[in-house]
Structure formats: structure tokens, C-alpha cells
Backbone as a ProteinNet text record, in pm:
[ID]
protein_1_A
[PRIMARY]
MRRRTPVGLIATATAVCLLIGAQPASAAANVCIAAHGAVKVQKGTATCQANGKGSVAIARGDGSVAVATGGDHNKAIARGDDSIAQAFDGDRNTAIASGDQSIAEAVFGDHNTAIARRGSYAAASSGDGNRAIASGDRSGAEAGYGDRNTAIARGDRSLAQAFFADDATAIAITDGCAASAISSGQTDSC
[TERTIARY]
1634.3	1606.9	1485.7	1372.2	1281.5	1252.1	1206.2	1207.8	1114.4	1113.8	1088.4	1060.8	888	888.7	900.3	937.6	934.3	856.9	784.6	648.6	680.8	738.7	797.6	800.6	877.1	891.5	770.6	707.6	586	489.9	468.7	402.8	450.8	561.1	622.6	588.2	598.5	573.4	414	326.8	217.1	124.3	198.1	201.4	236.3	368.9	415.6	301	281.4	155.3	45.1	15.7	-132.9	-72.5	62.6	61.6	74.1	134	176.7	70.4	-26.1	-133.9	-183.9	-231.3	-218.6	-128.4	-69	6.9	-5	19.4	3.9	132.9	56.6	198.1	311.3	390.1	472.9	561.2	470.7	561.9	608	532.2	586.8	667.2	690.5	849.6	960.6	933.6	1043.3	1017.6	1083.4	1071	1236.2	1233.4	1323.3	1337	1365.7	1303.5	1468.2	1527.3	1602.5	1580.5	1635	1635.3	1771	1782.3	1911.4	2029.2	2068.2	2158.5	2203.5	2105.2	2085.5	2018.4	1994.5	1884.9	1859.4	1694.5	1677.9	1598.9	1596.7	1496.6	1516.3	1535.7	1566.5	1564.6	1437.4	1408.6	1380	1456	1448.1	1494.4	1430	1478.6	1494	1443.1	1418.2	1508.4	1564.8	1631.8	1639.8	1687.9	1670.1	1792.6	1840.2	1896.1	1891.5	1892	1860.4	1982.7	1979.8	2122.3	2055.4	2105.7	2089.3	1932.1	1961.1	1867.6	1713	1668.8	1457.6	1481	1568.6	1525.9	1517.6	1400.2	1307.1	1344.4	1352.8	1348.4	1293.3	1182.5	1082.3	1063.8	1102.9	1089.4	974	888.8	799.9	776.8	811.2	817.8	914.5	892.3	996.8	1125.6	1219.8	1313.6	1284.8	1200.9	1189.1	1292.7	1301.4	1399.8	1365.8	1423.5	1441.5	1515.8	1540.3	1682.1	1666.4	1671.5	1631.9	1794.4	1868.6	1997.4	2050.1	2181.2	2220	2159.5	2087.5	2025.7	1901.5	1849.7	1747.1	1661.7	1565.6	1397.2	1349.3	1440.2	1398.1	1334.2	1224.4	1148.3	1138.3	1161.2	1181.8	1034.9	961.9	871	837.4	872.9	872.2	774.9	667.3	585.4	522.8	524.7	516.7	654.8	665.6	750.9	836.4	979.3	1066.3	1016.7	945.2	963	1030.7	1075.6	1200.5	1143.6	1186.9	1169.2	1317.2	1351.2	1448.5	1440	1469.6	1481.4	1622.2	1717.1	1848.9	1935.5	1997.6	2067	1973.1	1919.3	1840.9	1800.2	1693	1638.6	1540.7	1430.1	1271.1	1271.9	1284.2	1231.5	1153.5	1052.9	972.3	939.8	944.5	958.5	855.4	737.8	651.9	627.2	650.2	627.2	510.4	398.6	282.7	270.9	269.7	234.3	393.8	360.6	452.3	530.5	661.6	745.6	725	666.2	666.1	789	847.5	961.4	938.1	957.8	973.9	1103.5	1103.4	1236.9	1249.5	1245.7	1301.3	1395.7	1470.5	1647.2	1683.3	1799.6	1899.2	1842.9	1756.3	1704	1632.8	1551	1482	1317.9	1255.1	1126	1045.1	1082.6	1087.9	999.6	868.2	781.5	746	779.3	694	657.8	560	440.6	413.4	439.6	415.1	352.7	226.7	153	154.1	109.5	-7	126.5	271.9	370.5	414	421	440.4	556.2	604.2	714.2	705.5	760.1	794.7	894.1	913.6	1071.3	1069.2	1099.7	1076.8	1223.5	1284.1	1486.8	1504.8	1647.8	1688.4	1637.6	1583.6	1515.5	1457.2	1408.9	1351.1	1181	1120.1	957.5	872.8	980.8	909	824.2	696.1	651.6	561.7	590.9	564	430	319.9	272.7	228.9	219.7	190.7	99.2	-14.6	-96	-145.7	-196.3	-242.9	-137.9	-202.6	-110.3	-34.8	131.6	221	254.9	204.5	194.4	380.4	389	501.7	496.2	537.1	555.2	649.5	724.3	899.3	876.1	887.7	901.8	1075.5	1132.8	1267.1	1310.5	1467.8	1543.8	1470.4	1460.2	1360.1	1302	1244.2	1178.5	986.1	989.9	809.3	722.1	786.4	717.1	644	522.9	431.2	369.9	399.2	325.3	275.7	168.6	63	-6.9	25	-30.2	-118.1	-234.4	-326.3	-396.9	-398.5	-452.9	-343	-429.4	-314.4	-224.5	-49	31.3	40.6	-27	19.1	144.2	161.6	284.8	283.6	367	354.2	524.4	513.7	642.8	660.4	723.7	732.4	889.5	941.8	1105.1	1176.4	1252.9	1317.8	1320.9	1199.4	1159.3	1086.6	1039.8	985	825.9	758.1	600.4	542.4	625.2	542.4	421.9	384.2	236.5	198.3	184.1	162.9	89.6	-18.6	-147.5	-166.3	-147.8	-228.7	-314	-449.8	-569	-624.8	-581.4	-660.1	-551.1	-618.2	-545.2	-458.2	-319	-222.4	-194.2	-199.1	-173.8	-49.8	55	102.7	142.5	111.2	117.6	304.8	322	465.1	485.8	494.5	540.3	670	704.4	884.9	946.1	767.4	877.4	777.5	878.8	852.8	686.5	615.8	484	370.5	425.9	306.8	251.4	148.1	67.5	-7.9	31.3	-26.4	-105.9	-230.3	-302.9	-352.6	-398.8	-472.2	-543.9
2725.6	2608.9	2578.6	2536.8	2497	2372.9	2223.3	2168.2	2063.7	1973.9	1945.2	1760.3	1771.4	1592.3	1533.6	1396.9	1366.1	1242.9	1328.9	1225.9	1071.9	1069.2	910.8	849	883	773.1	742.4	920.2	849.6	773.2	789.2	686.7	531.9	516	404.9	296.8	397	381.6	283.2	399.5	353.3	260.3	234.4	121.4	-34.6	10.9	-132.6	-184.2	-43.5	-57.3	-144.7	-92.2	-166.7	-319.1	-358.2	-500.3	-583.2	-531.7	-619.1	-580.8	-530.5	-536.4	-599.4	-684	-689.8	-779	-840.4	-912.9	-962.1	-1115.2	-1158.7	-1105.1	-1173.2	-1113.5	-1162.5	-1314.7	-1306.6	-1239.3	-1209.7	-1089.2	-994.6	-916.9	-786.6	-811.3	-959.7	-1003.4	-985.8	-995.9	-1086.7	-976.3	-868.3	-734.3	-690.5	-648.1	-605.1	-532.7	-432.4	-318.5	-217.2	-272.7	-195.9	-101.3	8.5	91.4	175.7	209.7	326.3	264.3	152.9	90	78.9	57.2	35	-13.3	-125.2	-181.6	-49.5	-43.6	81.1	-9.4	-101.3	-175.2	-308.8	-398.3	-525.3	-604.9	-665.6	-745.8	-860.3	-926.4	-1100.5	-1184	-1238	-1332.1	-1294.2	-1241.5	-1168.1	-1101.1	-1111.3	-1058.9	-976.7	-873.1	-811.1	-789	-695.8	-598.1	-534.1	-399.6	-326.5	-243.7	-227.6	-113.7	-68.8	33.2	59.6	233.9	277.2	399.5	310.6	377.9	365.2	211.8	158.2	-4.7	-39.5	-97.4	-163.9	-287.3	-372.7	-437.5	-472.9	-581.8	-587.2	-722.4	-796.9	-893.3	-904.4	-999.2	-1014.2	-1145.8	-1221.2	-1344.1	-1371.3	-1500.2	-1558.1	-1622.7	-1601	-1639.9	-1607	-1504.6	-1464.4	-1363.1	-1366.1	-1270.4	-1195.8	-1102.9	-983.5	-930	-910.7	-891.2	-799.3	-690.6	-616.5	-516.7	-596.7	-538.8	-516.8	-525.7	-517.4	-418.3	-302.1	-269	-164.5	-71.1	43.6	-9	35.7	56.7	-95	-176.9	-309.5	-328.5	-418.3	-444.4	-543.3	-598.4	-710.8	-725.9	-807.6	-828.7	-943.3	-1006.8	-1137.9	-1137.8	-1197.4	-1205.9	-1291	-1356.7	-1505	-1586.6	-1670.1	-1727.9	-1803.3	-1808.2	-1893	-1809.9	-1729.4	-1666.5	-1614.2	-1599.4	-1577.3	-1479.8	-1332.4	-1243.4	-1191	-1193.5	-1203.8	-1071.6	-965.6	-910.2	-843.3	-893.7	-832.6	-886.3	-834.2	-833.8	-739	-626.9	-560.9	-461.2	-401.8	-270.1	-264.3	-236.3	-247.7	-357.2	-480.2	-586.6	-573.4	-692.4	-699	-852.5	-844.6	-1017.6	-1013	-1069.7	-1079.5	-1187.8	-1249.7	-1421.1	-1357.2	-1428.4	-1385.9	-1535.3	-1547.4	-1675.4	-1795	-1859	-1878	-2011.6	-2010.5	-2081.7	-2043.4	-1915.7	-1905.1	-1828.2	-1836.7	-1832.4	-1742.7	-1614.2	-1532.2	-1461	-1463.1	-1439.3	-1373.1	-1196.8	-1144.1	-1136.1	-1188.4	-1178.9	-1189	-1115.8	-1142.6	-1105.6	-969.7	-893	-746.4	-727.1	-576.2	-571.7	-517.1	-526.4	-626.2	-761.7	-896.8	-887.2	-991.8	-974.1	-1138.4	-1120.6	-1237.2	-1278.3	-1301.3	-1332.5	-1440.6	-1461.6	-1670.7	-1619.6	-1681	-1735.7	-1844.7	-1834.5	-1952.5	-2140.4	-2072.4	-2172.9	-2224.2	-2076.8	-2158	-2107.1	-2107	-2131.6	-1973.2	-1863.9	-1791.9	-1713.7	-1782.4	-1742.7	-1645.2	-1536.8	-1407.4	-1409.3	-1466	-1415.8	-1450.1	-1423.6	-1415.2	-1373.9	-1232.7	-1191.5	-1036.1	-988.2	-863.5	-892.6	-811	-787.6	-958.5	-1052.4	-1158.2	-1132.4	-1219.6	-1219.7	-1372.9	-1422.6	-1521.9	-1542.5	-1578.3	-1608.9	-1685.5	-1759.7	-1877.2	-1828.9	-1889.4	-1862	-1983.3	-2109	-2217.1	-2279.2	-2280.8	-2401.4	-2504.7	-2440.3	-2503.3	-2528.4	-2425.8	-2435.2	-2372.2	-2359.7	-2337.7	-2252.3	-2154.3	-2081.3	-2021.1	-2028.5	-2010.1	-1983.6	-1791.2	-1745.1	-1698.9	-1733.7	-1684.8	-1746.1	-1719.5	-1750.6	-1676.1	-1548.4	-1496.8	-1387.1	-1291.5	-1129.2	-1205.1	-1121	-1107.9	-1216.3	-1307.1	-1488.3	-1444.6	-1544	-1515.2	-1669.5	-1678.6	-1826.6	-1809.2	-1836.5	-1841	-1959.5	-1983.1	-2164.8	-2088.3	-2132.5	-2069.2	-2212.7	-2354.4	-2396.3	-2477	-2590	-2626.6	-2737.9	-2690.2	-2827.9	-2795.7	-2729.8	-2693.3	-2606.5	-2643.3	-2575.2	-2540.1	-2390.3	-2329.5	-2305.6	-2322.7	-2321.9	-2198.3	-2139.2	-2031.7	-1995.2	-2072	-2060.9	-2037.3	-2034.8	-2037.2	-2016.9	-1911.7	-1813.4	-1715.6	-1617.8	-1486.6	-1501.3	-1430.5	-1407.8	-1544.2	-1597.7	-1740.4	-1721.2	-1811.7	-1783.2	-1914.2	-1962	-2092.9	-2047.2	-2112.2	-2082.1	-2205.7	-2242.1	-2391.7	-2348	-2400.8	-2351.5	-2443.6	-2593.8	-2702	-2750	-2797.1	-2876.7	-2994.3	-2979.6	-3094.9	-3066.6	-2997.7	-2996.4	-2937.1	-2968.4	-2880.1	-2832.4	-2694.9	-2602.7	-2543.7	-2592.3	-2559.2	-2506.6	-2353.8	-2313.9	-2308.8	-2358	-2306.4	-2314.4	-2225.7	-2191.7	-2028.9	-1956.1	-1816.6	-1797.1	-1750.1	-1715	-1813	-1902.2	-2038.3	-2001.9	-2054.3	-2027.2	-2198.5	-2237.8	-2366.3	-2370.9	-2423.3	-2422.6	-2562.8	-2524.6	-2679.8	-2607.1
2377.5	2302.9	2307.7	2222.8	2227.7	2199.8	2310.5	2288.5	2201	2099.2	2026.8	2064.5	2046.2	2108.3	1960.7	1938.2	1848.2	1770.1	1680.1	1664.8	1593.4	1563.3	1488.3	1643.8	1751	1858.4	1930	1927.2	2025.3	1940.1	1787.6	1712.1	1696.9	1734	1722	1849.6	1954	2121.2	2120.8	2066.8	2097.5	1990.9	1848.7	1795.6	1848.7	1926.9	2020.8	2126.2	2194.5	2359.2	2233.9	2163.7	2080.3	2024.2	1963	1931.1	2028.4	2205.6	2255.3	2385	2397.8	2432.1	2601.9	2651	2829.1	2837.8	2901.5	2960.1	3088.5	3072.1	3195.5	3333.3	3435.8	3558.2	3509.3	3472.8	3420.7	3306.8	3269.7	3123.7	3167.9	3276	3357.4	3405.2	3484.3	3547.2	3454.4	3296.5	3218	3075.7	3107.9	3012.3	2970.1	2822	2787.6	2669.5	2641.5	2537.5	2500.5	2425.2	2314.3	2239.9	2209.5	2107.4	2093.4	1957.7	1933.1	1992.4	1943.4	2037.5	2165.4	2227	2387.4	2447.8	2500.5	2580.6	2714.9	2682.9	2807.8	2870.7	2907.5	2983.9	3030.5	3157.4	3132.2	3229.6	3265.2	3340.5	3351.1	3487.6	3466.4	3353.6	3307.8	3190.8	3029.1	3007.7	2897.5	2817.9	2705.8	2644.4	2520.3	2482.2	2369.8	2310.8	2198	2110.6	2015.1	2001.3	1893.8	1814	1730.6	1665.1	1500.1	1505.4	1338.9	1375.8	1309.5	1258.8	1288.3	1386.7	1438.3	1454.2	1505.6	1508.7	1647.5	1670.9	1835.6	1846.6	1942.4	1957.6	2096.7	2155	2261.2	2303.1	2399.2	2480.6	2548.8	2574.6	2703.2	2743.6	2837.3	2895	2899.6	2991.1	3030.7	2949.9	2939.3	2817	2715.4	2685.1	2538.2	2458.6	2344.1	2316.2	2180.9	2182.4	2028.9	2028.8	1881.4	1804.4	1682.2	1691.5	1546.4	1573	1450	1457.2	1314.3	1239.3	1134.3	997.9	1030.9	918.3	1033.9	918.2	947.3	993	1065.8	1107.9	1123.3	1180.2	1196.4	1301.6	1277.9	1457.1	1454.6	1613.7	1682.6	1783.1	1796	1930.6	1940.2	2036	2101.2	2214.4	2213.1	2351.9	2353.5	2490.2	2578	2577.6	2674.3	2753.1	2610.5	2601.1	2551.8	2396.2	2350	2203.1	2154.8	2052.3	1984.2	1846.2	1802.8	1703.7	1682	1571.3	1532	1356.8	1374.7	1237.5	1205.3	1135.5	1113.7	975.4	943.6	837.3	678.4	704.5	630.9	701.8	624.3	652.9	598.1	709.1	726.4	730.9	812.2	867.7	962.7	978.9	1127.8	1106.8	1233.1	1284.4	1437.5	1461.9	1522.7	1615.1	1701	1764.7	1872.8	1861.5	1992.9	2023.2	2117.5	2205.3	2241.9	2377.5	2444.2	2306.6	2313.5	2207	2036.1	1996.5	1882.1	1826.4	1720.6	1674.1	1543.9	1514.1	1362.6	1350.8	1250.3	1140.9	1053.9	1039.5	896.5	908.9	778.4	810.4	652.4	623.7	527.5	440.8	377.6	273.9	299	239.8	326	278.1	394.7	398	430.2	467.7	455.3	581.5	640.9	749.6	810.6	928.3	956.1	1112.2	1112.3	1172.2	1244.1	1389.4	1438.3	1584.6	1522.3	1669.2	1722.1	1854.5	1908.9	1897.6	1895.4	1913.8	1767.6	1678.9	1500.3	1509.7	1333.6	1313.2	1188.6	1168.5	1067.3	1030	907.4	807.6	687.2	689.6	599.8	529.9	443.4	437.5	297.4	315.8	171.8	86.6	75.3	-55.3	6.8	-121.9	-57.2	-20.1	78.9	50	76.8	89.7	163.8	262.8	253.5	371.7	407.3	554.3	623.8	763.7	743.4	861.5	916.7	961.9	1068.4	1183.5	1135	1318.6	1328.1	1312.1	1344.8	1416.1	1519.7	1630	1585.4	1593.2	1587.6	1431.5	1385.6	1177.9	1138.6	1051.7	982.4	878.4	872	719	708.1	571.7	532.1	391.1	330.9	279.2	255.1	52.7	78.9	-55.5	-23.8	-174.4	-292.2	-257	-388.8	-338.7	-435.6	-377	-369	-300.8	-299.8	-264.1	-222.3	-160.9	-49.9	-59.1	38.1	84.5	219.9	239.6	378.7	380.8	491.2	566.6	719.7	736.1	837.3	821.6	911.6	947.8	915.3	1000.6	1072.3	1198.2	1272.4	1261.8	1280.1	1212.8	1076.2	1039.9	835.9	805.2	694.6	645.7	533.5	498.7	356.6	360.3	220.5	217.7	35	51.8	-79.7	-91.6	-150.5	-193.6	-266.1	-306.1	-446	-607.8	-588.9	-671.3	-626.8	-733.3	-718.6	-713.1	-666.7	-636.5	-640	-558.1	-524	-385.6	-411.4	-297.7	-252.7	-144.2	-82.4	68.5	72.9	154.6	217.3	344.2	383.9	511.8	454.8	582.3	630.7	572.9	593.6	705.7	853	959.1	911.6	943.4	868.4	741.4	659.4	539.6	511.9	356.9	340	192.5	172.7	73.6	25	-108.9	-131.5	-276.2	-326.2	-381.5	-450.6	-509.2	-558.1	-672.8	-765.8	-918.4	-889	-966.7	-952.4	-1036.2	-927.6	-991.9	-953.2	-917.7	-888.8	-736.2	-756.9	-643	-606.3	-477.8	-447.1	-313.5	-269.8	-123.9	-72.6	-2.8	11.3	206.5
[MASK]
++++++++++++++++++++++++++++++++++++++++++++++++++++++++++++++++++++++++++++++++++++++++++++++++++++++++++++++++++++++++++++++++++++++++++++++++++++++++++++++++++++++++++++++++++++++++++++++

């Protein structure tokens, strides 16, 4: 019998390595990788869980948590001490938390994406195709309770909320500002 290399698994592993990049020594001591319904690697205080076809959860950092469950092809990557990434209850959800105390949640729907950096919070939930990106220091972005909503918080300590609608967009670029789009098709920025 001829052995075949699963190209998809190699591509996923390569993409994960590129996303995670170089890690500090504490992250190497605290790592958890789960796929195919089982924890493959668990060292230190990092925890993870993944089930569903093609779902992967990777946690790196002291007390970091990654969960990719309740659907197929969900991806959760938590990188940083006390960071949390959760992608569950839907298919093809992606949550990436990068930086100490960052939290990213892509939940309760399909094709939702949440990315949190620098100790921020991002949630894309309760609908399909929602996108939340929080990249400012201690910023927050929430998109959900509808479909195709986008919330982007780039300013430090800024807040962007696009929810209870469809196709709403909120963008907070200025430090400390708040943008809110709560009507279908509405755009708000600051």
C-alpha cells in the first residue's frame, strides 16, 4: 500500500507556524496543541481542546487557552500569557488571540473571524460572516447578532461595535474613541 502525505494537514501546520512565529522561552514551556478530537501536545499550564473535522486549537503561553469545538474546520490560536481563543458552535470559525491577556471569540455561527492583539478583546458571534478585529492596546471589537457585520478597533483603548443588524460596519481608529453601528447597512467611525 502506498503512503500519501495529507497536503491539507501540511498546509495547515505551515500556516500555524507562520502565524505563531518565534515565541519567548515561557511560551515554549507552556504549549498545548489539539486536533482530530485529541490533545496531541500538552506542556505546562496551557490548555486546549479541538473536535470536529479539520478543527485545530493551539495555545502558547502561561495560562493560555484555545478551544475549537462544536463544528468543523474551526481554528483557535492563543499566543501569550493568559490569552484565550475560542472558535465553537459553528463551522469555519477562526479566533486568534495574540499578546498577553488577549481574548478572541468566534462563536455561534459560521465563517466568523475574531482577532485580538495587544491585550484586546474581539468577538464575532451570533450570526454568519461576522468579523471583529481589535489591534489597539486594550481595545475592544464586537460584531454579531446579525450577518456580515464588521468591527475594527485600531486605536488604543478604543471600542468598535457592529451588531443587532446585517452588513453594519464600525471602525475606531482614534485612541479612546467609540464607534457603534446598530442599523443594517450603517457605518460609523471615529
